[in-house]
N, CA, C, O and CB atoms as a CASP TS submission, in Angstrom:
PFRMAT TS
TARGET T0000
AUTHOR 0000-0000-0000
METHOD Language model
MODEL 1
PARENT N/A
ATOM      1  N   MET     1     109.010  97.062  60.664  1.00  0.00           N
ATOM      2  CA  MET     1     109.614  97.338  61.949  1.00  0.00           C
ATOM      3  C   MET     1     108.768  98.334  62.739  1.00  0.00           C
ATOM      4  O   MET     1     108.561  98.159  63.940  1.00  0.00           O
ATOM      5  CB  MET     1     111.033  97.868  61.765  1.00  0.00           C
ATOM      6  N   ARG     2     108.282  99.369  62.074  1.00  0.00           N
ATOM      7  CA  ARG     2     107.448 100.353  62.761  1.00  0.00           C
ATOM      8  C   ARG     2     106.158  99.742  63.263  1.00  0.00           C
ATOM      9  O   ARG     2     105.696 100.061  64.359  1.00  0.00           O
ATOM     10  CB  ARG     2     107.139 101.513  61.843  1.00  0.00           C
ATOM     11  N   THR     3     105.579  98.867  62.467  1.00  0.00           N
ATOM     12  CA  THR     3     104.333  98.218  62.863  1.00  0.00           C
ATOM     13  C   THR     3     104.536  97.373  64.102  1.00  0.00           C
ATOM     14  O   THR     3     103.673  97.349  64.980  1.00  0.00           O
ATOM     15  CB  THR     3     103.790  97.360  61.729  1.00  0.00           C
ATOM     16  N   THR     4     105.657  96.682  64.192  1.00  0.00           N
ATOM     17  CA  THR     4     105.964  95.862  65.352  1.00  0.00           C
ATOM     18  C   THR     4     106.101  96.716  66.599  1.00  0.00           C
ATOM     19  O   THR     4     105.561  96.366  67.649  1.00  0.00           O
ATOM     20  CB  THR     4     107.238  95.066  65.118  1.00  0.00           C
ATOM     21  N   LYS     5     106.808  97.822  66.502  1.00  0.00           N
ATOM     22  CA  LYS     5     106.967  98.713  67.659  1.00  0.00           C
ATOM     23  C   LYS     5     105.632  99.303  68.083  1.00  0.00           C
ATOM     24  O   LYS     5     105.341  99.409  69.275  1.00  0.00           O
ATOM     25  CB  LYS     5     107.957  99.840  67.339  1.00  0.00           C
ATOM     26  N   ARG     6     104.829  99.683  67.111  1.00  0.00           N
ATOM     27  CA  ARG     6     103.525 100.268  67.429  1.00  0.00           C
ATOM     28  C   ARG     6     102.642  99.237  68.119  1.00  0.00           C
ATOM     29  O   ARG     6     101.969  99.564  69.097  1.00  0.00           O
ATOM     30  CB  ARG     6     102.836 100.796  66.152  1.00  0.00           C
ATOM     31  N   CYS     7     102.628  98.006  67.634  1.00  0.00           N
ATOM     32  CA  CYS     7     101.827  96.947  68.257  1.00  0.00           C
ATOM     33  C   CYS     7     102.326  96.641  69.668  1.00  0.00           C
ATOM     34  O   CYS     7     101.525  96.427  70.577  1.00  0.00           O
ATOM     35  CB  CYS     7     101.860  95.671  67.397  1.00  0.00           C
ATOM     36  N   ALA     8     103.630  96.618  69.851  1.00  0.00           N
ATOM     37  CA  ALA     8     104.194  96.364  71.170  1.00  0.00           C
ATOM     38  C   ALA     8     103.836  97.484  72.140  1.00  0.00           C
ATOM     39  O   ALA     8     103.506  97.223  73.296  1.00  0.00           O
ATOM     40  CB  ALA     8     105.712  96.207  71.079  1.00  0.00           C
ATOM     41  N   THR     9     103.899  98.718  71.678  1.00  0.00           N
ATOM     42  CA  THR     9     103.553  99.846  72.530  1.00  0.00           C
ATOM     43  C   THR     9     102.084  99.803  72.927  1.00  0.00           C
ATOM     44  O   THR     9     101.748 100.040  74.087  1.00  0.00           O
ATOM     45  CB  THR     9     103.869 101.159  71.826  1.00  0.00           C
ATOM     46  N   ILE    10     101.220  99.507  71.990  1.00  0.00           N
ATOM     47  CA  ILE    10      99.792  99.407  72.289  1.00  0.00           C
ATOM     48  C   ILE    10      99.528  98.261  73.263  1.00  0.00           C
ATOM     49  O   ILE    10      98.710  98.403  74.173  1.00  0.00           O
ATOM     50  CB  ILE    10      98.980  99.206  70.995  1.00  0.00           C
ATOM     51  N   ALA    11     100.200  97.142  73.088  1.00  0.00           N
ATOM     52  CA  ALA    11     100.019  96.008  73.990  1.00  0.00           C
ATOM     53  C   ALA    11     100.449  96.353  75.410  1.00  0.00           C
ATOM     54  O   ALA    11      99.768  95.994  76.371  1.00  0.00           O
ATOM     55  CB  ALA    11     100.804  94.801  73.486  1.00  0.00           C
ATOM     56  N   VAL    12     101.572  97.045  75.546  1.00  0.00           N
ATOM     57  CA  VAL    12     102.043  97.454  76.867  1.00  0.00           C
ATOM     58  C   VAL    12     101.044  98.402  77.517  1.00  0.00           C
ATOM     59  O   VAL    12     100.770  98.291  78.712  1.00  0.00           O
ATOM     60  CB  VAL    12     103.425  98.121  76.767  1.00  0.00           C
ATOM     61  N   MET    13     100.506  99.321  76.751  1.00  0.00           N
ATOM     62  CA  MET    13      99.545 100.276  77.300  1.00  0.00           C
ATOM     63  C   MET    13      98.251  99.588  77.724  1.00  0.00           C
ATOM     64  O   MET    13      97.678  99.945  78.754  1.00  0.00           O
ATOM     65  CB  MET    13      99.244 101.367  76.278  1.00  0.00           C
ATOM     66  N   VAL    14      97.782  98.615  76.958  1.00  0.00           N
ATOM     67  CA  VAL    14      96.567  97.883  77.320  1.00  0.00           C
ATOM     68  C   VAL    14      96.788  97.092  78.602  1.00  0.00           C
ATOM     69  O   VAL    14      95.930  97.086  79.484  1.00  0.00           O
ATOM     70  CB  VAL    14      96.137  96.941  76.179  1.00  0.00           C
ATOM     71  N   VAL    15      97.926  96.431  78.708  1.00  0.00           N
ATOM     72  CA  VAL    15      98.236  95.675  79.921  1.00  0.00           C
ATOM     73  C   VAL    15      98.338  96.613  81.114  1.00  0.00           C
ATOM     74  O   VAL    15      97.848  96.289  82.195  1.00  0.00           O
ATOM     75  CB  VAL    15      99.546  94.881  79.750  1.00  0.00           C
ATOM     76  N   LEU    16      98.958  97.753  80.939  1.00  0.00           N
ATOM     77  CA  LEU    16      99.094  98.725  82.025  1.00  0.00           C
ATOM     78  C   LEU    16      97.730  99.217  82.491  1.00  0.00           C
ATOM     79  O   LEU    16      97.464  99.269  83.692  1.00  0.00           O
ATOM     80  CB  LEU    16      99.956  99.912  81.579  1.00  0.00           C
ATOM     81  N   MET    17      96.875  99.574  81.561  1.00  0.00           N
ATOM     82  CA  MET    17      95.563 100.090  81.927  1.00  0.00           C
ATOM     83  C   MET    17      94.711  99.022  82.616  1.00  0.00           C
ATOM     84  O   MET    17      93.996  99.324  83.571  1.00  0.00           O
ATOM     85  CB  MET    17      94.843 100.615  80.691  1.00  0.00           C
ATOM     86  N   SER    18      94.782  97.790  82.145  1.00  0.00           N
ATOM     87  CA  SER    18      93.995  96.731  82.779  1.00  0.00           C
ATOM     88  C   SER    18      94.559  96.357  84.139  1.00  0.00           C
ATOM     89  O   SER    18      93.801  95.970  85.028  1.00  0.00           O
ATOM     90  CB  SER    18      93.943  95.499  81.884  1.00  0.00           C
ATOM     91  N   SER    19      95.851  96.459  84.322  1.00  0.00           N
ATOM     92  CA  SER    19      96.434  96.130  85.622  1.00  0.00           C
ATOM     93  C   SER    19      96.127  97.202  86.662  1.00  0.00           C
ATOM     94  O   SER    19      96.084  96.903  87.856  1.00  0.00           O
ATOM     95  CB  SER    19      97.943  95.950  85.493  1.00  0.00           C
ATOM     96  N   LEU    20      95.915  98.435  86.235  1.00  0.00           N
ATOM     97  CA  LEU    20      95.566  99.480  87.187  1.00  0.00           C
ATOM     98  C   LEU    20      94.180  99.266  87.781  1.00  0.00           C
ATOM     99  O   LEU    20      93.900  99.751  88.877  1.00  0.00           O
ATOM    100  CB  LEU    20      95.636 100.837  86.519  1.00  0.00           C
ATOM    101  N   ALA    21      93.324  98.561  87.091  1.00  0.00           N
ATOM    102  CA  ALA    21      92.001  98.251  87.625  1.00  0.00           C
ATOM    103  C   ALA    21      92.097  97.332  88.839  1.00  0.00           C
ATOM    104  O   ALA    21      91.177  97.298  89.656  1.00  0.00           O
ATOM    105  CB  ALA    21      91.132  97.606  86.547  1.00  0.00           C
ATOM    106  N   ALA    22      93.173  96.602  88.969  1.00  0.00           N
ATOM    107  CA  ALA    22      93.364  95.698  90.097  1.00  0.00           C
ATOM    108  C   ALA    22      93.823  96.432  91.355  1.00  0.00           C
ATOM    109  O   ALA    22      94.008  95.800  92.395  1.00  0.00           O
ATOM    110  CB  ALA    22      94.369  94.625  89.735  1.00  0.00           C
ATOM    111  N   CYS    23      94.008  97.721  91.286  1.00  0.00           N
ATOM    112  CA  CYS    23      94.519  98.499  92.422  1.00  0.00           C
ATOM    113  C   CYS    23      93.435  98.925  93.410  1.00  0.00           C
ATOM    114  O   CYS    23      93.737  99.651  94.357  1.00  0.00           O
ATOM    115  CB  CYS    23      95.230  99.722  91.915  1.00  0.00           C
ATOM    116  N   SER    24      92.207  98.507  93.227  1.00  0.00           N
ATOM    117  CA  SER    24      91.116  99.013  94.061  1.00  0.00           C
ATOM    118  C   SER    24      91.264  98.626  95.528  1.00  0.00           C
ATOM    119  O   SER    24      90.833  99.386  96.395  1.00  0.00           O
ATOM    120  CB  SER    24      89.796  98.504  93.540  1.00  0.00           C
ATOM    121  N   GLY    25      91.846  97.493  95.835  1.00  0.00           N
ATOM    122  CA  GLY    25      91.992  97.062  97.228  1.00  0.00           C
ATOM    123  C   GLY    25      93.353  97.378  97.823  1.00  0.00           C
ATOM    124  O   GLY    25      93.654  96.950  98.937  1.00  0.00           O
ATOM    125  N   MET    26      94.175  98.116  97.105  1.00  0.00           N
ATOM    126  CA  MET    26      95.530  98.391  97.571  1.00  0.00           C
ATOM    127  C   MET    26      95.579  99.648  98.430  1.00  0.00           C
ATOM    128  O   MET    26      94.694 100.502  98.363  1.00  0.00           O
ATOM    129  CB  MET    26      96.477  98.532  96.388  1.00  0.00           C
ATOM    130  N   SER    27      96.625  99.743  99.233  1.00  0.00           N
ATOM    131  CA  SER    27      96.845 100.955 100.015  1.00  0.00           C
ATOM    132  C   SER    27      97.277 102.087  99.078  1.00  0.00           C
ATOM    133  O   SER    27      97.602 101.858  97.913  1.00  0.00           O
ATOM    134  CB  SER    27      97.913 100.715 101.125  1.00  0.00           C
ATOM    135  N   ARG    28      97.273 103.290  99.605  1.00  0.00           N
ATOM    136  CA  ARG    28      97.677 104.448  98.797  1.00  0.00           C
ATOM    137  C   ARG    28      99.124 104.298  98.334  1.00  0.00           C
ATOM    138  O   ARG    28      99.448 104.605  97.187  1.00  0.00           O
ATOM    139  CB  ARG    28      97.506 105.759  99.599  1.00  0.00           C
ATOM    140  N   GLN    29      99.991 103.825  99.229  1.00  0.00           N
ATOM    141  CA  GLN    29     101.402 103.661  98.875  1.00  0.00           C
ATOM    142  C   GLN    29     101.567 102.577  97.815  1.00  0.00           C
ATOM    143  O   GLN    29     102.389 102.720  96.909  1.00  0.00           O
ATOM    144  CB  GLN    29     102.236 103.317 100.122  1.00  0.00           C
ATOM    145  N   GLY    30     100.802 101.502  97.915  1.00  0.00           N
ATOM    146  CA  GLY    30     100.861 100.443  96.918  1.00  0.00           C
ATOM    147  C   GLY    30     100.395 100.921  95.556  1.00  0.00           C
ATOM    148  O   GLY    30     100.984 100.574  94.532  1.00  0.00           O
ATOM    149  N   LYS    31      99.332 101.719  95.546  1.00  0.00           N
ATOM    150  CA  LYS    31      98.836 102.282  94.286  1.00  0.00           C
ATOM    151  C   LYS    31      99.882 103.188  93.649  1.00  0.00           C
ATOM    152  O   LYS    31     100.126 103.112  92.445  1.00  0.00           O
ATOM    153  CB  LYS    31      97.532 103.063  94.520  1.00  0.00           C
ATOM    154  N   ASN    32     100.493 104.038  94.454  1.00  0.00           N
ATOM    155  CA  ASN    32     101.507 104.954  93.920  1.00  0.00           C
ATOM    156  C   ASN    32     102.711 104.187  93.374  1.00  0.00           C
ATOM    157  O   ASN    32     103.297 104.579  92.365  1.00  0.00           O
ATOM    158  CB  ASN    32     101.960 105.942  95.007  1.00  0.00           C
ATOM    159  N   THR    33     103.077 103.100  94.041  1.00  0.00           N
ATOM    160  CA  THR    33     104.184 102.275  93.556  1.00  0.00           C
ATOM    161  C   THR    33     103.836 101.652  92.204  1.00  0.00           C
ATOM    162  O   THR    33     104.647 101.675  91.279  1.00  0.00           O
ATOM    163  CB  THR    33     104.527 101.172  94.580  1.00  0.00           C
ATOM    164  N   ALA    34     102.637 101.100  92.096  1.00  0.00           N
ATOM    165  CA  ALA    34     102.214 100.467  90.841  1.00  0.00           C
ATOM    166  C   ALA    34     102.113 101.492  89.711  1.00  0.00           C
ATOM    167  O   ALA    34     102.550 101.226  88.592  1.00  0.00           O
ATOM    168  CB  ALA    34     100.862  99.758  91.029  1.00  0.00           C
ATOM    169  N   ILE    35     101.546 102.645  89.996  1.00  0.00           N
ATOM    170  CA  ILE    35     101.415 103.680  88.967  1.00  0.00           C
ATOM    171  C   ILE    35     102.790 104.182  88.548  1.00  0.00           C
ATOM    172  O   ILE    35     103.041 104.390  87.361  1.00  0.00           O
ATOM    173  CB  ILE    35     100.548 104.853  89.477  1.00  0.00           C
ATOM    174  N   GLY    36     103.677 104.377  89.511  1.00  0.00           N
ATOM    175  CA  GLY    36     105.033 104.813  89.189  1.00  0.00           C
ATOM    176  C   GLY    36     105.779 103.800  88.345  1.00  0.00           C
ATOM    177  O   GLY    36     106.502 104.168  87.419  1.00  0.00           O
ATOM    178  N   ALA    37     105.607 102.520  88.663  1.00  0.00           N
ATOM    179  CA  ALA    37     106.269 101.472  87.881  1.00  0.00           C
ATOM    180  C   ALA    37     105.726 101.430  86.458  1.00  0.00           C
ATOM    181  O   ALA    37     106.489 101.275  85.504  1.00  0.00           O
ATOM    182  CB  ALA    37     106.090 100.103  88.553  1.00  0.00           C
ATOM    183  N   GLY    38     104.417 101.567  86.314  1.00  0.00           N
ATOM    184  CA  GLY    38     103.820 101.561  84.973  1.00  0.00           C
ATOM    185  C   GLY    38     104.272 102.753  84.150  1.00  0.00           C
ATOM    186  O   GLY    38     104.638 102.613  82.983  1.00  0.00           O
ATOM    187  N   ALA    39     104.243 103.921  84.762  1.00  0.00           N
ATOM    188  CA  ALA    39     104.672 105.121  84.048  1.00  0.00           C
ATOM    189  C   ALA    39     106.165 105.057  83.717  1.00  0.00           C
ATOM    190  O   ALA    39     106.588 105.476  82.640  1.00  0.00           O
ATOM    191  CB  ALA    39     104.367 106.375  84.881  1.00  0.00           C
ATOM    192  N   GLY    40     106.946 104.536  84.643  1.00  0.00           N
ATOM    193  CA  GLY    40     108.379 104.393  84.393  1.00  0.00           C
ATOM    194  C   GLY    40     108.678 103.413  83.281  1.00  0.00           C
ATOM    195  O   GLY    40     109.600 103.626  82.494  1.00  0.00           O
ATOM    196  N   ALA    41     107.903 102.334  83.208  1.00  0.00           N
ATOM    197  CA  ALA    41     108.098 101.350  82.143  1.00  0.00           C
ATOM    198  C   ALA    41     107.801 101.961  80.781  1.00  0.00           C
ATOM    199  O   ALA    41     108.548 101.757  79.824  1.00  0.00           O
ATOM    200  CB  ALA    41     107.209 100.123  82.374  1.00  0.00           C
ATOM    201  N   VAL    42     106.711 102.709  80.700  1.00  0.00           N
ATOM    202  CA  VAL    42     106.371 103.355  79.436  1.00  0.00           C
ATOM    203  C   VAL    42     107.429 104.388  79.071  1.00  0.00           C
ATOM    204  O   VAL    42     107.861 104.461  77.921  1.00  0.00           O
ATOM    205  CB  VAL    42     104.982 104.016  79.518  1.00  0.00           C
ATOM    206  N   GLY    43     107.845 105.184  80.048  1.00  0.00           N
ATOM    207  CA  GLY    43     108.881 106.188  79.794  1.00  0.00           C
ATOM    208  C   GLY    43     110.203 105.571  79.379  1.00  0.00           C
ATOM    209  O   GLY    43     110.862 106.057  78.459  1.00  0.00           O
ATOM    210  N   GLY    44     110.591 104.497  80.057  1.00  0.00           N
ATOM    211  CA  GLY    44     111.830 103.816  79.709  1.00  0.00           C
ATOM    212  C   GLY    44     111.788 103.219  78.322  1.00  0.00           C
ATOM    213  O   GLY    44     112.781 103.254  77.595  1.00  0.00           O
ATOM    214  N   ALA    45     110.636 102.665  77.946  1.00  0.00           N
ATOM    215  CA  ALA    45     110.491 102.091  76.606  1.00  0.00           C
ATOM    216  C   ALA    45     110.559 103.170  75.541  1.00  0.00           C
ATOM    217  O   ALA    45     111.178 102.979  74.495  1.00  0.00           O
ATOM    218  CB  ALA    45     109.173 101.325  76.488  1.00  0.00           C
ATOM    219  N   VAL    46     109.929 104.293  75.805  1.00  0.00           N
ATOM    220  CA  VAL    46     109.935 105.383  74.828  1.00  0.00           C
ATOM    221  C   VAL    46     111.341 105.965  74.678  1.00  0.00           C
ATOM    222  O   VAL    46     111.804 106.202  73.563  1.00  0.00           O
ATOM    223  CB  VAL    46     108.941 106.489  75.245  1.00  0.00           C
ATOM    224  N   LEU    47     112.006 106.190  75.791  1.00  0.00           N
ATOM    225  CA  LEU    47     113.330 106.827  75.743  1.00  0.00           C
ATOM    226  C   LEU    47     114.401 105.938  75.119  1.00  0.00           C
ATOM    227  O   LEU    47     115.355 106.441  74.525  1.00  0.00           O
ATOM    228  CB  LEU    47     113.760 107.219  77.137  1.00  0.00           C
ATOM    229  N   THR    48     114.250 104.614  75.249  1.00  0.00           N
ATOM    230  CA  THR    48     115.272 103.708  74.714  1.00  0.00           C
ATOM    231  C   THR    48     114.845 103.045  73.417  1.00  0.00           C
ATOM    232  O   THR    48     115.520 102.133  72.938  1.00  0.00           O
ATOM    233  CB  THR    48     115.605 102.647  75.731  1.00  0.00           C
ATOM    234  N   GLY    49     113.747 103.483  72.848  1.00  0.00           N
ATOM    235  CA  GLY    49     113.310 102.921  71.571  1.00  0.00           C
ATOM    236  C   GLY    49     112.765 101.512  71.685  1.00  0.00           C
ATOM    237  O   GLY    49     112.865 100.740  70.731  1.00  0.00           O
ATOM    238  N   GLY    50     112.194 101.157  72.814  1.00  0.00           N
ATOM    239  CA  GLY    50     111.587  99.842  72.988  1.00  0.00           C
ATOM    240  C   GLY    50     112.515  98.790  73.554  1.00  0.00           C
ATOM    241  O   GLY    50     112.186  97.604  73.533  1.00  0.00           O
ATOM    242  N   SER    51     113.662  99.193  74.056  1.00  0.00           N
ATOM    243  CA  SER    51     114.611  98.247  74.630  1.00  0.00           C
ATOM    244  C   SER    51     114.027  97.606  75.892  1.00  0.00           C
ATOM    245  O   SER    51     113.422  98.288  76.719  1.00  0.00           O
ATOM    246  CB  SER    51     115.947  98.950  74.950  1.00  0.00           C
ATOM    247  N   ALA    52     114.212  96.302  76.031  1.00  0.00           N
ATOM    248  CA  ALA    52     113.714  95.599  77.214  1.00  0.00           C
ATOM    249  C   ALA    52     114.416  96.090  78.471  1.00  0.00           C
ATOM    250  O   ALA    52     113.783  96.249  79.514  1.00  0.00           O
ATOM    251  CB  ALA    52     113.904  94.086  77.061  1.00  0.00           C
ATOM    252  N   LEU    53     115.701  96.327  78.380  1.00  0.00           N
ATOM    253  CA  LEU    53     116.455  96.814  79.531  1.00  0.00           C
ATOM    254  C   LEU    53     115.974  98.199  79.945  1.00  0.00           C
ATOM    255  O   LEU    53     115.854  98.478  81.138  1.00  0.00           O
ATOM    256  CB  LEU    53     117.955  96.847  79.216  1.00  0.00           C
ATOM    257  N   GLY    54     115.701  99.053  78.995  1.00  0.00           N
ATOM    258  CA  GLY    54     115.191 100.390  79.300  1.00  0.00           C
ATOM    259  C   GLY    54     113.813 100.339  79.922  1.00  0.00           C
ATOM    260  O   GLY    54     113.508 101.126  80.818  1.00  0.00           O
ATOM    261  N   THR    55     112.970  99.420  79.460  1.00  0.00           N
ATOM    262  CA  THR    55     111.622  99.272  80.012  1.00  0.00           C
ATOM    263  C   THR    55     111.677  98.781  81.453  1.00  0.00           C
ATOM    264  O   THR    55     110.987  99.317  82.321  1.00  0.00           O
ATOM    265  CB  THR    55     110.793  98.303  79.156  1.00  0.00           C
ATOM    266  N   VAL    56     112.488  97.772  81.709  1.00  0.00           N
ATOM    267  CA  VAL    56     112.611  97.232  83.063  1.00  0.00           C
ATOM    268  C   VAL    56     113.264  98.251  83.991  1.00  0.00           C
ATOM    269  O   VAL    56     112.837  98.415  85.134  1.00  0.00           O
ATOM    270  CB  VAL    56     113.424  95.926  83.051  1.00  0.00           C
ATOM    271  N   GLY    57     114.291  98.931  83.505  1.00  0.00           N
ATOM    272  CA  GLY    57     114.942  99.961  84.317  1.00  0.00           C
ATOM    273  C   GLY    57     113.998 101.104  84.641  1.00  0.00           C
ATOM    274  O   GLY    57     113.987 101.603  85.766  1.00  0.00           O
ATOM    275  N   GLY    58     113.210 101.519  83.669  1.00  0.00           N
ATOM    276  CA  GLY    58     112.234 102.579  83.905  1.00  0.00           C
ATOM    277  C   GLY    58     111.180 102.155  84.907  1.00  0.00           C
ATOM    278  O   GLY    58     110.763 102.954  85.746  1.00  0.00           O
ATOM    279  N   ALA    59     110.743 100.902  84.829  1.00  0.00           N
ATOM    280  CA  ALA    59     109.760 100.396  85.785  1.00  0.00           C
ATOM    281  C   ALA    59     110.329 100.377  87.201  1.00  0.00           C
ATOM    282  O   ALA    59     109.638 100.726  88.158  1.00  0.00           O
ATOM    283  CB  ALA    59     109.301  98.991  85.384  1.00  0.00           C
ATOM    284  N   ALA    60     111.573  99.973  87.328  1.00  0.00           N
ATOM    285  CA  ALA    60     112.204  99.932  88.653  1.00  0.00           C
ATOM    286  C   ALA    60     112.336 101.334  89.241  1.00  0.00           C
ATOM    287  O   ALA    60     111.980 101.563  90.397  1.00  0.00           O
ATOM    288  CB  ALA    60     113.588  99.264  88.570  1.00  0.00           C
ATOM    289  N   VAL    61     112.839 102.255  88.456  1.00  0.00           N
ATOM    290  CA  VAL    61     113.009 103.624  88.935  1.00  0.00           C
ATOM    291  C   VAL    61     111.652 104.262  89.249  1.00  0.00           C
ATOM    292  O   VAL    61     111.497 104.923  90.276  1.00  0.00           O
ATOM    293  CB  VAL    61     113.766 104.465  87.890  1.00  0.00           C
ATOM    294  N   GLY    62     110.688 104.066  88.377  1.00  0.00           N
ATOM    295  CA  GLY    62     109.348 104.624  88.600  1.00  0.00           C
ATOM    296  C   GLY    62     108.689 104.036  89.837  1.00  0.00           C
ATOM    297  O   GLY    62     108.026 104.758  90.582  1.00  0.00           O
ATOM    298  N   GLY    63     108.857 102.747  90.068  1.00  0.00           N
ATOM    299  CA  GLY    63     108.302 102.111  91.256  1.00  0.00           C
ATOM    300  C   GLY    63     108.893 102.652  92.539  1.00  0.00           C
ATOM    301  O   GLY    63     108.175 102.892  93.509  1.00  0.00           O
ATOM    302  N   VAL    64     110.190 102.842  92.544  1.00  0.00           N
ATOM    303  CA  VAL    64     110.851 103.403  93.731  1.00  0.00           C
ATOM    304  C   VAL    64     110.376 104.826  93.988  1.00  0.00           C
ATOM    305  O   VAL    64     110.086 105.191  95.128  1.00  0.00           O
ATOM    306  CB  VAL    64     112.383 103.380  93.563  1.00  0.00           C
ATOM    307  N   ILE    65     110.296 105.624  92.941  1.00  0.00           N
ATOM    308  CA  ILE    65     109.843 107.003  93.098  1.00  0.00           C
ATOM    309  C   ILE    65     108.398 107.030  93.579  1.00  0.00           C
ATOM    310  O   ILE    65     108.070 107.791  94.489  1.00  0.00           O
ATOM    311  CB  ILE    65     109.983 107.777  91.772  1.00  0.00           C
ATOM    312  N   GLY    66     107.536 106.222  92.993  1.00  0.00           N
ATOM    313  CA  GLY    66     106.145 106.163  93.437  1.00  0.00           C
ATOM    314  C   GLY    66     105.999 105.736  94.870  1.00  0.00           C
ATOM    315  O   GLY    66     105.136 106.241  95.587  1.00  0.00           O
ATOM    316  N   HIS    67     106.835 104.806  95.299  1.00  0.00           N
ATOM    317  CA  HIS    67     106.808 104.320  96.672  1.00  0.00           C
ATOM    318  C   HIS    67     107.238 105.408  97.652  1.00  0.00           C
ATOM    319  O   HIS    67     106.635 105.577  98.712  1.00  0.00           O
ATOM    320  CB  HIS    67     107.707 103.097  96.818  1.00  0.00           C
ATOM    321  N   GLU    68     108.271 106.130  97.290  1.00  0.00           N
ATOM    322  CA  GLU    68     108.804 107.155  98.188  1.00  0.00           C
ATOM    323  C   GLU    68     107.944 108.413  98.225  1.00  0.00           C
ATOM    324  O   GLU    68     107.938 109.115  99.236  1.00  0.00           O
ATOM    325  CB  GLU    68     110.207 107.519  97.773  1.00  0.00           C
ATOM    326  N   VAL    69     107.228 108.712  97.164  1.00  0.00           N
ATOM    327  CA  VAL    69     106.401 109.930  97.124  1.00  0.00           C
ATOM    328  C   VAL    69     105.293 109.845  98.170  1.00  0.00           C
ATOM    329  O   VAL    69     104.923 110.859  98.761  1.00  0.00           O
ATOM    330  CB  VAL    69     105.791 110.139  95.708  1.00  0.00           C
ATOM    331  N   SER    70     104.766 108.663  98.402  1.00  0.00           N
ATOM    332  CA  SER    70     103.625 108.527  99.307  1.00  0.00           C
ATOM    333  C   SER    70     104.007 108.415 100.766  1.00  0.00           C
ATOM    334  O   SER    70     103.121 108.242 101.604  1.00  0.00           O
ATOM    335  CB  SER    70     102.827 107.339  98.926  1.00  0.00           C
ATOM    336  N   LYS    71     105.261 108.502 101.110  1.00  0.00           N
ATOM    337  CA  LYS    71     105.673 108.424 102.519  1.00  0.00           C
ATOM    338  C   LYS    71     105.409 109.710 103.240  1.00  0.00           C
ATOM    339  O   LYS    71     105.695 109.819 104.432  1.00  0.00           O
ATOM    340  CB  LYS    71     107.138 108.074 102.632  1.00  0.00           C
TER
END
């Protein structure tokens, strides 16, 4: 069980890091939204023990916060 969680966490982090490379043509607000969503997803997954609902909820909250910070 621990190995599965560790592999899932590493996979999420790799996807997050590779997706941030696609932000080069985005506006500042778009970048902040994407970074906030990624950080929120990781935070939500960590806080809920890898729950899908916690990951999606964290991504949504992080995206909104990232979007509003750059206004």
